[in-house]
N, C-alpha and C positions, 0 to 999 in steps of 0.2 A: 402442809405437805408432809407425808410420812417419810421417815428415814430408813436407810438400809438396815441400821442397827435394830430399829423397832420391828421390821419385818423378820429379820433373822431370829430375834427373840421369840416371836410368835411361832415361826416354823419349827425351830428347835424344840419348843415345848410340845408340839404335835408329833415330832419324830422320836421323842424319848420312848424307849422300850419297843420300838418297831423294827429295829435292825437297819432302817433306811438312814441315809446320811445326806446332809445339805452340801451341795456343790457350789451354788452361787445364788446371789440375790442381786437384782439390779432394779433401781427405781429410775425410770425414765421421765422425761418431761410429759406434761398432760396426765400426770398421775397413773402412769402405766407401770405395773410391778411384774417382773419376771422372776420366777423361782425355779431353780433346777435342783432336783432331788434324785438320788440314785440308791442302789442297793447292792450288797456284795454278790448277790445272785443276779436277779433281774427284778425290775419293778413293773407291776402290771398297771394297765390303764385304769382299772377300777380303784386301785390304791391311790393313783394320782388324782382321780376325780374326787375321792373321799377327802384327801388332803386339801384340795382346792376348796371344797365346800367348808371344811373346818376353818381354814385360814380366812376365807371370805366372811364367815360368821364373826370371827374375832375382829377383823378390820371394820366391819359394819358396826359392831358394838362400840368401837372406839371413835366412831363418827368419820371414818375415812372412806370416801367414795372413790374407789380406784378400779382400773381395769386390771384384772389379775390373770396371769398365765402361769400354770404350774405344769412342768414337764420334766423329762429326763434329758441329760446332756446328749447331744448328737454324737454318733460314732466317729465322725471325722474331726471332732473338735479336740483341742489339746486338753490334757488333764489339768485340773485346777487344785485338787485336794489330795492328800496322801492316800485316802481310802480308795481313790480311783486306781492308783498304782497297785495297791494290794489286790484289788479286784482282778487286775489283769496279769498277775503272776501266772506263768505257764502259757501265756498267749503271745501272739506276734504283736509287736509295737514298732512304731517309727519314732526315732529319736533325732531331733534336729539339734545339732550342736551350735554353740555360739560362733564357732569359726566358719559356719556355713555348710558343712557336710551333713548328710542325713544317713543314718544307719538304720537298718531294719533287722530285727531279730526277736528271739524268744526271751521274754522277760523272766529272769531267774530269781533275782533277789532285789529287795528294796530296803533301804534304811534311810534315816534322815539326811545323810550326807552323800549317798551313792546309789546308783542303779547297777545291776549286773545283767548283761544280756549276752546271749549266744548269738553272735552276728550271723545273719543269713547271707549266703553268697549264691547268686543265680548260676544255674548250670549253663555251661557253654554249649551243651548239646540240647537242641530243641526237643521238648517233650519230657525231659528228665526233671525231676523235682529239684528245687534249690537245696543246698546243703548248709547245715548249721555248724559253726565252729564247735569242736568237742568241749572246749573250756569257755566259760563266760568271760567277757571283757567288762571290767569295772569302770564306770563313768562317774565322775564327780558331778553332783547336782549343779555346781557353779558353772560347769562347762556345757550345760544343757539349756537350750532356749525353749524347747517344747517337746512333749511326748504325747503321742496319741495312738489309739488302737489302729492296727493295720487291718484293712479290709481286703479279703481275697475272694474273688469269684472264680469258681471252677467251670 
């Protein structure tokens, strides 16, 4: 059975010099391998298909007969790697704190220990847009359970 580390090594080799980054690799029972890849901009279906084909060729050459799925992380899923935070600077995010509260706001800055967001407050008058705090609020990463992109439909 193939290991997560083996798959990561293969994927990272193919991602080198592409601008794409690895988000997650999971090896499930029955030799099912799931790979999530993203890009600072956006990743196209053709790029994911080409990566799937390249990874499949390497796995076959090593004698691993697995079911392989290569995709991008879902919009409503929590961020897993620092590159996802960087990608979403300037965008709305939802931050779930370890204490149970959830904040929504514009991601301003990211560093290894903190996030800075301008918290969004809903308008009390129907039809008016929500307001953002003028100054960002800094949150320690240790106080954050999960962060994900906020999806708004108009």
